[in-house]
A tleap script that builds the chain and sets N, CA, C and O, in Angstrom:
source leaprc.protein.ff14SB
mol = sequence {
  NVAL PRO LEU VAL VAL GLY ALA ASP GLY ARG
  ARG LEU ALA LYS ARG HIE GLY ASP THR ARG
  LEU ALA THR LEU ARG ASN ALA GLY VAL ILE
  ALA GLU SER VAL LEU GLY LEU LEU ALA TRP
  SER CYS GLY TRP LEU ASP ARG VAL GLU GLN
  ILE ARG ALA ARG ASP LEU LEU ALA ARG PHE
  GLN TRP THR GLY VAL PRO GLN ASN ALA PHE
  VAL LEU THR ALA GLY TYR LEU ARG GLU ILE
  GLY TYR HIE CPRO
}
set mol.1.N position { 5.236 -6.213 -11.998 }
set mol.1.CA position { 4.612 -5.764 -10.768 }
set mol.1.C position { 3.284 -5.109 -11.153 }
set mol.1.O position { 3.244 -4.257 -12.041 }
set mol.2.N position { 2.213 -5.500 -10.495 }
set mol.2.CA position { 0.900 -4.967 -10.857 }
set mol.2.C position { 0.731 -3.502 -10.478 }
set mol.2.O position { 1.450 -2.970 -9.631 }
set mol.3.N position { -0.219 -2.877 -11.116 }
set mol.3.CA position { -0.569 -1.500 -10.793 }
set mol.3.C position { -1.306 -1.436 -9.471 }
set mol.3.O position { -1.895 -2.419 -9.019 }
set mol.4.N position { -1.264 -0.276 -8.868 }
set mol.4.CA position { -2.150 0.042 -7.752 }
set mol.4.C position { -3.235 0.916 -8.358 }
set mol.4.O position { -2.945 1.947 -8.966 }
set mol.5.N position { -4.482 0.503 -8.192 }
set mol.5.CA position { -5.601 1.200 -8.823 }
set mol.5.C position { -6.590 1.659 -7.762 }
set mol.5.O position { -6.533 1.237 -6.608 }
set mol.6.N position { -7.499 2.534 -8.182 }
set mol.6.CA position { -8.558 3.004 -7.298 }
set mol.6.C position { -9.701 2.000 -7.245 }
set mol.6.O position { -9.676 0.975 -7.927 }
set mol.7.N position { -10.695 2.306 -6.431 }
set mol.7.CA position { -11.841 1.412 -6.255 }
set mol.7.C position { -12.606 1.191 -7.553 }
set mol.7.O position { -13.320 0.198 -7.693 }
set mol.8.N position { -12.460 2.109 -8.502 }
set mol.8.CA position { -13.140 1.963 -9.793 }
set mol.8.C position { -12.349 1.098 -10.771 }
set mol.8.O position { -12.772 0.903 -11.910 }
set mol.9.N position { -11.186 0.573 -10.325 }
set mol.9.CA position { -10.379 -0.301 -11.164 }
set mol.9.C position { -9.462 0.427 -12.122 }
set mol.9.O position { -8.749 -0.212 -12.897 }
set mol.10.N position { -9.464 1.749 -12.088 }
set mol.10.CA position { -8.612 2.534 -12.983 }
set mol.10.C position { -7.378 3.007 -12.228 }
set mol.10.O position { -7.408 3.190 -11.011 }
set mol.11.N position { -6.280 3.203 -12.980 }
set mol.11.CA position { -5.034 3.626 -12.334 }
set mol.11.C position { -5.292 4.885 -11.511 }
set mol.11.O position { -6.167 5.689 -11.831 }
set mol.12.N position { -4.517 5.033 -10.454 }
set mol.12.CA position { -4.715 6.166 -9.563 }
set mol.12.C position { -4.533 7.479 -10.305 }
set mol.12.O position { -3.607 7.641 -11.100 }
set mol.13.N position { -5.424 8.403 -10.034 }
set mol.13.CA position { -5.388 9.724 -10.652 }
set mol.13.C position { -6.038 10.718 -9.691 }
set mol.13.O position { -6.462 10.346 -8.597 }
set mol.14.N position { -6.112 11.969 -10.101 }
set mol.14.CA position { -6.681 13.008 -9.236 }
set mol.14.C position { -8.111 12.689 -8.814 }
set mol.14.O position { -8.545 13.109 -7.741 }
set mol.15.N position { -8.840 11.958 -9.634 }
set mol.15.CA position { -10.226 11.632 -9.284 }
set mol.15.C position { -10.302 10.765 -8.023 }
set mol.15.O position { -11.363 10.670 -7.406 }
set mol.16.N position { -9.190 10.134 -7.636 }
set mol.16.CA position { -9.156 9.293 -6.442 }
set mol.16.C position { -8.652 10.064 -5.224 }
set mol.16.O position { -8.492 9.481 -4.152 }
set mol.17.N position { -8.403 11.346 -5.372 }
set mol.17.CA position { -7.810 12.128 -4.294 }
set mol.17.C position { -6.298 12.128 -4.460 }
set mol.17.O position { -5.761 11.490 -5.365 }
set mol.18.N position { -5.635 12.833 -3.600 }
set mol.18.CA position { -4.183 12.937 -3.699 }
set mol.18.C position { -3.548 11.762 -2.967 }
set mol.18.O position { -3.477 11.751 -1.738 }
set mol.19.N position { -3.091 10.778 -3.727 }
set mol.19.CA position { -2.514 9.570 -3.142 }
set mol.19.C position { -1.010 9.461 -3.384 }
set mol.19.O position { -0.437 8.375 -3.298 }
set mol.20.N position { -0.380 10.583 -3.684 }
set mol.20.CA position { 1.071 10.558 -3.882 }
set mol.20.C position { 1.771 10.231 -2.568 }
set mol.20.O position { 1.281 10.566 -1.490 }
set mol.21.N position { 2.914 9.578 -2.671 }
set mol.21.CA position { 3.683 9.249 -1.475 }
set mol.21.C position { 4.058 10.509 -0.697 }
set mol.21.O position { 4.056 10.500 0.534 }
set mol.22.N position { 4.377 11.581 -1.398 }
set mol.22.CA position { 4.731 12.833 -0.728 }
set mol.22.C position { 3.552 13.355 0.096 }
set mol.22.O position { 3.752 13.903 1.180 }
set mol.23.N position { 2.344 13.192 -0.402 }
set mol.23.CA position { 1.160 13.630 0.336 }
set mol.23.C position { 0.969 12.793 1.590 }
set mol.23.O position { 0.664 13.322 2.658 }
set mol.24.N position { 1.149 11.478 1.456 }
set mol.24.CA position { 1.038 10.607 2.625 }
set mol.24.C position { 2.085 10.984 3.669 }
set mol.24.O position { 1.782 11.073 4.858 }
set mol.25.N position { 3.317 11.205 3.217 }
set mol.25.CA position { 4.405 11.566 4.126 }
set mol.25.C position { 4.092 12.894 4.835 }
set mol.25.O position { 4.281 13.015 6.046 }
set mol.26.N position { 3.614 13.883 4.074 }
set mol.26.CA position { 3.291 15.184 4.660 }
set mol.26.C position { 2.130 15.095 5.653 }
set mol.26.O position { 2.006 15.934 6.546 }
set mol.27.N position { 1.289 14.085 5.496 }
set mol.27.CA position { 0.162 13.880 6.413 }
set mol.27.C position { 0.574 13.063 7.633 }
set mol.27.O position { -0.256 12.770 8.494 }
set mol.28.N position { 1.857 12.692 7.710 }
set mol.28.CA position { 2.355 11.978 8.873 }
set mol.28.C position { 2.367 10.466 8.745 }
set mol.28.O position { 2.690 9.771 9.708 }
set mol.29.N position { 2.020 9.941 7.577 }
set mol.29.CA position { 2.063 8.492 7.369 }
set mol.29.C position { 3.520 8.102 7.165 }
set mol.29.O position { 4.202 8.660 6.305 }
set mol.30.N position { 3.993 7.151 7.950 }
set mol.30.CA position { 5.399 6.763 7.850 }
set mol.30.C position { 5.574 5.652 6.810 }
set mol.30.O position { 4.646 4.902 6.508 }
set mol.31.N position { 6.778 5.576 6.284 }
set mol.31.CA position { 7.092 4.602 5.224 }
set mol.31.C position { 6.766 3.176 5.650 }
set mol.31.O position { 6.293 2.380 4.839 }
set mol.32.N position { 7.014 2.848 6.909 }
set mol.32.CA position { 6.771 1.496 7.394 }
set mol.32.C position { 5.297 1.102 7.306 }
set mol.32.O position { 4.976 -0.076 7.154 }
set mol.33.N position { 4.412 2.076 7.400 }
set mol.33.CA position { 2.975 1.806 7.268 }
set mol.33.C position { 2.619 1.472 5.823 }
set mol.33.O position { 1.852 0.545 5.565 }
set mol.34.N position { 3.176 2.226 4.891 }
set mol.34.CA position { 2.929 1.959 3.470 }
set mol.34.C position { 3.523 0.606 3.084 }
set mol.34.O position { 2.886 -0.180 2.382 }
set mol.35.N position { 4.736 0.339 3.540 }
set mol.35.CA position { 5.363 -0.958 3.268 }
set mol.35.C position { 4.534 -2.109 3.831 }
set mol.35.O position { 4.387 -3.146 3.186 }
set mol.36.N position { 4.001 -1.927 5.018 }
set mol.36.CA position { 3.169 -2.959 5.624 }
set mol.36.C position { 1.923 -3.245 4.813 }
set mol.36.O position { 1.523 -4.400 4.668 }
set mol.37.N position { 1.306 -2.199 4.282 }
set mol.37.CA position { 0.121 -2.376 3.438 }
set mol.37.C position { 0.481 -3.140 2.170 }
set mol.37.O position { -0.222 -4.074 1.783 }
set mol.38.N position { 1.567 -2.747 1.528 }
set mol.38.CA position { 1.983 -3.423 0.300 }
set mol.38.C position { 2.419 -4.862 0.570 }
set mol.38.O position { 2.126 -5.757 -0.224 }
set mol.39.N position { 3.120 -5.091 1.691 }
set mol.39.CA position { 3.539 -6.448 2.042 }
set mol.39.C position { 2.321 -7.329 2.314 }
set mol.39.O position { 2.292 -8.493 1.913 }
set mol.40.N position { 1.329 -6.781 2.986 }
set mol.40.CA position { 0.092 -7.530 3.231 }
set mol.40.C position { -0.596 -7.875 1.911 }
set mol.40.O position { -1.119 -8.978 1.748 }
set mol.41.N position { -0.593 -6.927 0.967 }
set mol.41.CA position { -1.252 -7.171 -0.317 }
set mol.41.C position { -0.571 -8.299 -1.098 }
set mol.41.O position { -1.184 -8.910 -1.973 }
set mol.42.N position { 0.691 -8.571 -0.778 }
set mol.42.CA position { 1.430 -9.660 -1.430 }
set mol.42.C position { 1.356 -10.960 -0.638 }
set mol.42.O position { 1.885 -11.983 -1.073 }
set mol.43.N position { 0.706 -10.927 0.518 }
set mol.43.CA position { 0.599 -12.119 1.342 }
set mol.43.C position { 1.805 -12.372 2.221 }
set mol.43.O position { 1.944 -13.464 2.772 }
set mol.44.N position { 2.684 -11.388 2.367 }
set mol.44.CA position { 3.880 -11.548 3.187 }
set mol.44.C position { 3.617 -11.235 4.651 }
set mol.44.O position { 4.437 -11.557 5.510 }
set mol.45.N position { 2.480 -10.610 4.944 }
set mol.45.CA position { 2.052 -10.341 6.317 }
set mol.45.C position { 0.612 -10.828 6.453 }
set mol.45.O position { -0.147 -10.817 5.484 }
set mol.46.N position { 0.241 -11.252 7.652 }
set mol.46.CA position { -1.123 -11.713 7.896 }
set mol.46.C position { -2.107 -10.567 8.061 }
set mol.46.O position { -3.315 -10.744 7.898 }
set mol.47.N position { -1.582 -9.393 8.386 }
set mol.47.CA position { -2.429 -8.208 8.570 }
set mol.47.C position { -1.616 -6.975 8.197 }
set mol.47.O position { -0.393 -7.037 8.072 }
set mol.48.N position { -2.299 -5.877 8.023 }
set mol.48.CA position { -1.606 -4.622 7.723 }
set mol.48.C position { -0.966 -4.135 9.018 }
set mol.48.O position { -1.651 -3.893 10.012 }
set mol.49.N position { 0.339 -3.998 8.989 }
set mol.49.CA position { 1.083 -3.513 10.147 }
set mol.49.C position { 2.360 -2.839 9.671 }
set mol.49.O position { 2.815 -3.078 8.553 }
set mol.50.N position { 2.927 -2.010 10.508 }
set mol.50.CA position { 4.174 -1.345 10.158 }
set mol.50.C position { 5.297 -2.365 10.097 }
set mol.50.O position { 5.388 -3.268 10.928 }
set mol.51.N position { 6.158 -2.199 9.085 }
set mol.51.CA position { 7.315 -3.078 8.954 }
set mol.51.C position { 8.417 -2.327 8.209 }
set mol.51.O position { 8.145 -1.537 7.305 }
set mol.52.N position { 9.640 -2.583 8.596 }
set mol.52.CA position { 10.785 -1.960 7.933 }
set mol.52.C position { 11.170 -2.784 6.703 }
set mol.52.O position { 10.946 -3.993 6.656 }
set mol.53.N position { 11.746 -2.116 5.722 }
set mol.53.CA position { 12.143 -2.790 4.484 }
set mol.53.C position { 13.105 -3.939 4.768 }
set mol.53.O position { 12.978 -5.012 4.179 }
set mol.54.N position { 14.048 -3.726 5.650 }
set mol.54.CA position { 15.022 -4.786 5.930 }
set mol.54.C position { 14.366 -6.009 6.571 }
set mol.54.O position { 14.871 -7.124 6.434 }
set mol.55.N position { 13.251 -5.810 7.264 }
set mol.55.CA position { 12.548 -6.937 7.885 }
set mol.55.C position { 11.707 -7.713 6.871 }
set mol.55.O position { 11.256 -8.824 7.152 }
set mol.56.N position { 11.501 -7.130 5.709 }
set mol.56.CA position { 10.751 -7.821 4.651 }
set mol.56.C position { 11.639 -8.746 3.819 }
set mol.56.O position { 11.133 -9.634 3.133 }
set mol.57.N position { 12.934 -8.550 3.872 }
set mol.57.CA position { 13.833 -9.332 3.031 }
set mol.57.C position { 13.635 -10.836 3.193 }
set mol.57.O position { 13.612 -11.568 2.203 }
set mol.58.N position { 13.496 -11.288 4.398 }
set mol.58.CA position { 13.337 -12.723 4.647 }
set mol.58.C position { 11.979 -13.245 4.179 }
set mol.58.O position { 11.819 -14.444 3.951 }
set mol.59.N position { 11.003 -12.350 4.037 }
set mol.59.CA position { 9.650 -12.755 3.639 }
set mol.59.C position { 9.419 -12.636 2.135 }
set mol.59.O position { 8.457 -13.192 1.606 }
set mol.60.N position { 10.293 -11.917 1.453 }
set mol.60.CA position { 10.082 -11.639 0.033 }
set mol.60.C position { 10.114 -12.904 -0.807 }
set mol.60.O position { 11.008 -13.738 -0.662 }
set mol.61.N position { 9.130 -13.037 -1.686 }
set mol.61.CA position { 9.086 -14.114 -2.674 }
set mol.61.C position { 8.415 -13.559 -3.923 }
set mol.61.O position { 7.335 -12.975 -3.840 }
set mol.62.N position { 9.042 -13.736 -5.066 }
set mol.62.CA position { 8.430 -13.266 -6.312 }
set mol.62.C position { 7.060 -13.888 -6.522 }
set mol.62.O position { 6.166 -13.253 -7.081 }
set mol.63.N position { 6.890 -15.131 -6.075 }
set mol.63.CA position { 5.608 -15.796 -6.259 }
set mol.63.C position { 4.497 -15.133 -5.456 }
set mol.63.O position { 3.319 -15.337 -5.749 }
set mol.64.N position { 4.853 -14.346 -4.454 }
set mol.64.CA position { 3.855 -13.637 -3.667 }
set mol.64.C position { 3.351 -12.371 -4.316 }
set mol.64.O position { 2.304 -11.849 -3.931 }
set mol.65.N position { 4.084 -11.867 -5.303 }
set mol.65.CA position { 3.663 -10.632 -5.972 }
set mol.65.C position { 2.428 -10.955 -6.815 }
set mol.65.O position { 2.493 -11.781 -7.725 }
set mol.66.N position { 1.313 -10.308 -6.513 }
set mol.66.CA position { 0.073 -10.631 -7.219 }
set mol.66.C position { 0.152 -10.336 -8.712 }
set mol.66.O position { 0.872 -9.437 -9.145 }
set mol.67.N position { -0.590 -11.098 -9.480 }
set mol.67.CA position { -0.679 -10.866 -10.924 }
set mol.67.C position { -1.662 -9.747 -11.233 }
set mol.67.O position { -1.518 -9.046 -12.235 }
set mol.68.N position { -2.660 -9.581 -10.375 }
set mol.68.CA position { -3.712 -8.588 -10.599 }
set mol.68.C position { -3.388 -7.290 -9.869 }
set mol.68.O position { -2.582 -7.268 -8.938 }
set mol.69.N position { -4.021 -6.228 -10.301 }
set mol.69.CA position { -3.830 -4.919 -9.689 }
set mol.69.C position { -4.285 -4.934 -8.232 }
set mol.69.O position { -5.190 -5.683 -7.863 }
set mol.70.N position { -3.655 -4.106 -7.416 }
set mol.70.CA position { -4.055 -3.922 -6.022 }
set mol.70.C position { -4.988 -2.729 -5.963 }
set mol.70.O position { -4.636 -1.640 -6.418 }
set mol.71.N position { -6.166 -2.922 -5.411 }
set mol.71.CA position { -7.166 -1.851 -5.323 }
set mol.71.C position { -6.949 -1.093 -4.010 }
set mol.71.O position { -7.176 -1.628 -2.924 }
set mol.72.N position { -6.513 0.138 -4.129 }
set mol.72.CA position { -6.272 0.992 -2.971 }
set mol.72.C position { -7.568 1.707 -2.625 }
set mol.72.O position { -8.043 2.544 -3.393 }
set mol.73.N position { -8.133 1.386 -1.489 }
set mol.73.CA position { -9.397 1.995 -1.079 }
set mol.73.C position { -9.167 3.027 0.010 }
set mol.73.O position { -8.098 3.077 0.618 }
set mol.74.N position { -10.174 3.846 0.250 }
set mol.74.CA position { -10.099 4.832 1.328 }
set mol.74.C position { -9.919 4.127 2.671 }
set mol.74.O position { -9.254 4.650 3.565 }
set mol.75.N position { -10.506 2.950 2.812 }
set mol.75.CA position { -10.366 2.188 4.051 }
set mol.75.C position { -8.923 1.782 4.307 }
set mol.75.O position { -8.452 1.853 5.442 }
set mol.76.N position { -8.220 1.359 3.270 }
set mol.76.CA position { -6.807 1.002 3.429 }
set mol.76.C position { -5.986 2.222 3.811 }
set mol.76.O position { -5.086 2.135 4.646 }
set mol.77.N position { -6.298 3.370 3.195 }
set mol.77.CA position { -5.566 4.591 3.530 }
set mol.77.C position { -5.804 4.983 4.981 }
set mol.77.O position { -4.875 5.397 5.675 }
set mol.78.N position { -7.043 4.855 5.439 }
set mol.78.CA position { -7.334 5.145 6.849 }
set mol.78.C position { -6.594 4.171 7.766 }
set mol.78.O position { -6.115 4.555 8.834 }
set mol.79.N position { -6.505 2.921 7.344 }
set mol.79.CA position { -5.846 1.900 8.153 }
set mol.79.C position { -4.366 2.205 8.388 }
set mol.79.O position { -3.814 1.847 9.428 }
set mol.80.N position { -3.728 2.866 7.422 }
set mol.80.CA position { -2.317 3.225 7.618 }
set mol.80.C position { -2.137 4.627 8.187 }
set mol.80.O position { -1.019 5.131 8.290 }
set mol.81.N position { -3.266 5.256 8.559 }
set mol.81.CA position { -3.174 6.545 9.238 }
set mol.81.C position { -3.369 7.773 8.389 }
set mol.81.O position { -3.080 8.882 8.840 }
set mol.82.N position { -3.856 7.609 7.160 }
set mol.82.CA position { -4.084 8.768 6.287 }
set mol.82.C position { -5.542 9.163 6.358 }
set mol.82.O position { -6.430 8.382 6.017 }
set mol.83.N position { -5.781 10.397 6.811 }
set mol.83.CA position { -7.128 10.928 6.945 }
set mol.83.C position { -7.182 12.289 6.259 }
set mol.83.O position { -6.928 13.318 6.885 }
set mol.84.N position { -7.518 12.286 4.958 }
set mol.84.CA position { -7.509 13.557 4.214 }
set mol.84.C position { -8.539 14.542 4.725 }
set mol.84.O position { -8.649 15.650 4.199 }
savepdb mol mol.pdb
quit
């Protein structure tokens, strides 16, 4: 499974802001939003949208998991409702 990296191509760290799941949760971002972003990054959804884990089961394919790192940008975080 590829890494999720910052816009600079380096693994997420404090220099990218606080991107821990606990921080997203405390800011009101729900798990379904994060799952939707990750599912979209694998090509299992046509757009970033909320989705439950059980609803992804039918869409899951190992071949959809990207070989390259996923670049997590501030725009993607805003799209799922995170506004630091």
